[in-house]
C-alpha positions in Angstrom: 0.0 0.1 -0.1 1.5 3.3 -1.0 2.4 5.7 2.0 0.0 8.6 0.9 -3.0 6.3 0.6 -2.1 4.7 4.1 -1.9 8.3 5.4 -5.4 9.0 3.8 -6.9 6.5 5.9 -5.2 7.0 8.9 -6.2 10.8 8.6 -9.9 9.7 8.0 -9.7 7.1 10.9 -8.3 9.9 13.3 -11.0 12.3 12.4 -13.8 9.8 12.8 -12.6 8.8 16.1 -12.3 12.5 17.1 -15.9 13.3 15.8 -17.5 10.1 17.8 -15.6 11.3 20.9 -16.6 15.0 20.6 -20.4 13.9 20.1 -20.5 11.5 22.9 -18.9 13.8 25.4 -20.8 16.9 24.4 -23.6 18.6 26.5 -26.4 17.8 23.8 -25.8 14.1 23.8 -28.7 12.5 25.5 -28.4 11.0 29.1 -29.6 7.3 29.3 -29.7 4.7 31.9 -31.8 1.8 33.5 -34.0 1.4 36.3 -36.1 -1.4 37.8 -39.6 -0.9 38.7 -42.3 -3.9 39.2 -39.5 -6.1 38.6 -39.1 -5.1 35.0 -35.9 -3.2 33.5 -37.1 0.3 32.2 -34.5 1.9 29.8 -34.7 5.8 29.4 -33.1 8.3 27.4 -33.4 11.9 28.1 -32.7 14.4 25.4 -30.6 17.5 25.8 -31.6 19.3 22.5 -34.7 20.4 20.9 -35.2 21.7 17.4 -38.2 23.6 16.3 -41.3 25.2 17.3 -43.3 22.5 19.0 -43.0 21.6 22.7 -40.5 18.9 23.8 -41.8 15.5 24.6 -40.3 13.6 27.3 -40.8 9.9 26.4 -40.1 6.7 28.7 -41.1 3.3 27.3 -42.6 1.4 30.6 -44.9 -1.1 29.0 -46.7 -0.9 32.5 -49.8 1.4 33.0 -49.5 0.7 36.7 -46.6 2.8 36.9 -47.2 6.7 37.4 -45.0 9.5 36.9 -44.5 13.3 36.4 -41.7 15.7 35.1 -40.6 18.8 37.0 -38.9 21.5 35.3 -38.2 25.2 35.5 -36.0 27.8 33.3 -32.2 27.4 33.7 -30.4 29.5 35.9 -33.4 31.3 37.3 -35.1 31.5 40.6 -38.1 30.0 39.0 -40.4 27.4 41.1 -40.4 23.9 39.8 -43.3 23.3 37.5 -44.8 19.9 37.8 -46.4 17.8 34.8 -48.0 14.5 35.3 -47.1 12.0 32.6 -49.8 10.4 30.4 -49.5 6.8 29.4 -50.5 5.5 25.8 -49.2 2.4 23.9 -46.8 1.6 26.7 -45.2 4.8 26.9 -45.3 7.6 29.7 -45.0 10.9 28.5 -45.2 14.7 29.3 -44.3 17.9 27.4 -41.9 20.8 28.3 -42.9 24.2 26.8 -41.0 25.4 23.9 -38.4 28.2 24.5 -36.9 30.9 22.4 -33.9 30.1 20.6 -30.9 29.4 22.9 -33.3 29.3 26.0 -32.7 26.3 28.2 -34.8 24.3 30.7 -33.7 22.1 33.7 -35.8 19.1 34.0 -36.3 15.7 35.8 -38.6 12.7 35.7 -39.8 10.6 38.6 -41.6 7.4 38.2 -43.2 5.3 41.0 -44.9 1.7 41.5 -46.5 0.6 44.5 -43.2 0.2 46.4 -40.8 2.6 45.5 -40.0 6.0 43.5 -37.2 6.7 41.4 -35.9 9.9 39.9 -34.3 10.1 36.5 -31.3 11.0 36.3 -30.4 10.0 39.8 -28.0 13.0 40.5 -28.1 16.1 38.7 -31.2 17.0 36.5 -31.2 17.4 32.9 -30.6 20.7 30.8 -31.9 20.8 27.6 -31.3 23.5 25.0 -33.8 24.8 22.4 -33.1 25.9 19.1 -34.8 26.6 15.5 -34.8 24.4 12.8 -31.9 24.5 10.5 -32.5 23.4 6.8 -31.2 20.1 6.0 -29.2 21.2 3.1 -27.5 23.8 5.0 -26.8 21.6 7.8 -25.5 18.9 5.7 -23.3 21.2 3.7 -21.8 22.7 6.8 -21.2 19.5 8.4 -19.5 17.9 5.1 -17.2 20.5 4.6 -16.0 20.8 8.4 -15.5 17.0 8.3 -13.6 16.9 5.0 -11.8 19.8 5.9 -10.6 18.1 9.3 -9.4 15.0 7.5 -7.3 17.1 4.9 -6.1 18.9 8.0 -5.0 15.7 9.8 -3.7 14.5 6.2 -1.5 17.7 6.0 -0.1 17.0 9.6 0.9 13.4 8.6 2.9 14.9 5.9 5.5 15.6 8.7 6.4 11.8 8.3 7.2 12.1 4.5 10.7 12.5 3.4 9.7 14.8 0.6 6.4 16.5 1.8 3.7 18.2 -0.4 2.3 20.7 1.7 0.9 23.5 -0.4 -2.2 21.9 -1.8 -3.0 20.3 1.5 -2.9 23.3 3.5 -4.8 25.5 0.9 -7.5 23.0 0.7 -7.7 22.7 4.6 -8.1 26.6 4.9 -10.9 26.9 2.3 -12.9 23.9 3.4 -12.6 25.3 7.0 -13.1 28.7 6.1 -16.3 27.9 3.8 -17.7 25.3 6.1 -17.1 27.3 9.5 -16.8 30.8 8.6 -19.6 30.9 6.3 -22.2 27.9 6.7 -21.4 27.9 10.2 -22.7 31.3 10.9 -25.6 30.4 8.6 -26.4 27.6 10.8 -26.1 29.7 14.1 -28.5 32.1 12.7 -31.1 29.7 11.8 -30.7 27.7 15.3 -30.1 30.7 17.6 -30.9 34.1 15.8 -27.4 35.5 15.6 -24.8 34.9 12.6 -21.8 35.1 15.2 -21.5 35.0 18.9 -17.9 34.4 19.2 -14.8 36.8 19.9 -15.2 39.8 19.9 -18.9 39.7 20.4 -19.5 37.0 22.9 -17.7 33.9 24.2 -19.6 31.3 22.1 -16.8 28.5 22.3 -17.8 26.9 19.0 -17.3 30.0 17.1 -14.2 30.7 18.6 -13.0 27.1 18.0 -13.8 27.6 14.0 -11.7 30.9 14.1 -8.9 29.2 15.7 -8.5 26.3 13.5 -8.6 28.7 10.4 -5.9 30.7 12.1 -3.7 27.8 12.9 -3.6 27.2 9.0 -3.2 30.3 8.1 0.0 30.6 10.1 1.2 27.1 8.8 0.5 28.7 5.2 2.8 31.7 6.0 5.3 29.1 7.5 5.6 27.5 3.9 7.8 30.7 2.7 9.0 31.9 6.1 10.1 28.8 7.9 13.2 26.3 7.1 10.9 23.5 8.7 7.4 24.1 7.3 6.4 20.6 8.2 6.7 20.9 11.7 4.3 24.0 11.5 1.8 21.9 9.5 1.9 19.1 12.0 1.6 21.6 14.9 -1.3 23.1 13.3 -3.0 19.7 12.8 -2.5 18.6 16.3 -3.9 22.0 17.6 -6.7 21.8 15.1 -7.8 18.1 16.5 -7.3 19.4 20.2 -9.7 22.3 19.7 -12.0 20.0 17.5 -12.0 17.5 20.4 -13.7 20.4 22.8 -17.5 19.3 22.4 -19.8 21.5 20.6 -22.3 23.8 22.5 -19.8 24.0 25.6 -20.1 27.7 26.5 -22.4 27.8 23.5 -25.2 30.0 22.8 -27.3 30.7 26.0 -30.5 33.0 26.4 -30.3 35.2 29.4 -33.7 34.9 30.9 -33.3 38.1 33.3 -33.1 40.1 30.2 -36.2 38.4 28.8 -38.1 39.0 32.0 -37.1 42.8 32.4 -38.2 43.4 28.7 -41.4 41.5 29.3 -42.1 43.6 32.5 -41.1 46.9 30.8 -43.6 46.1 28.0 -46.3 45.2 30.9 -45.8 48.5 32.5 -46.1 50.4 29.3 -49.2 48.8 28.4 
């Protein structure tokens, strides 16, 4: 097998592995588990992200109508009282709705199930935080994700040129910058606008880590491109850029992401009410 093909396969596997890790460790990945009620194993999965205008439906398949349950929720980072919603049983599933929130709004919620002998709270420790967002057109999201993933594969492949005796970096670096810039700095803000109502909430306008991550990745490779002409050892710069890009990418999406400040919403509502 040619070394170049081996490097491409390795770059793909590294990027795919990083993507799986990033997804599973992120704050939007569902929380799942298993409890036993009435002698039956009940598996649950509690979502931490909701898109669209409808309410979010919390569902747990129990296959047992003798079990009862309710969902408690309140707005995230507020002094609100907990609201209590009784779960309905239908077709083997207990369910209750959480009210839709404005883009980037978050609710914290927990589920309680009980049989004749015991009561369990899901999850057992901390309550679940769910973030709401607007719908993103499938085409826009697919293009964004595809360009970012391909860009990261090419980025990793460029870094692996460090191990070539005669590294060919120029095209790889140009493609990396182009893919990450179009995928992250053009389509990324479009996705952000659909989902949370703003094109850019990273530096210097805010602290959105996803936006800042994208800008940092492109910057790493711009520096590597400059090193092609300015440095006596450009492949070391390419390797450094590839490693830093992967490290930044491993930081899960939505960590320090867009978040609605309910105190501002409440003040605005109070002002409008007083005016009326």
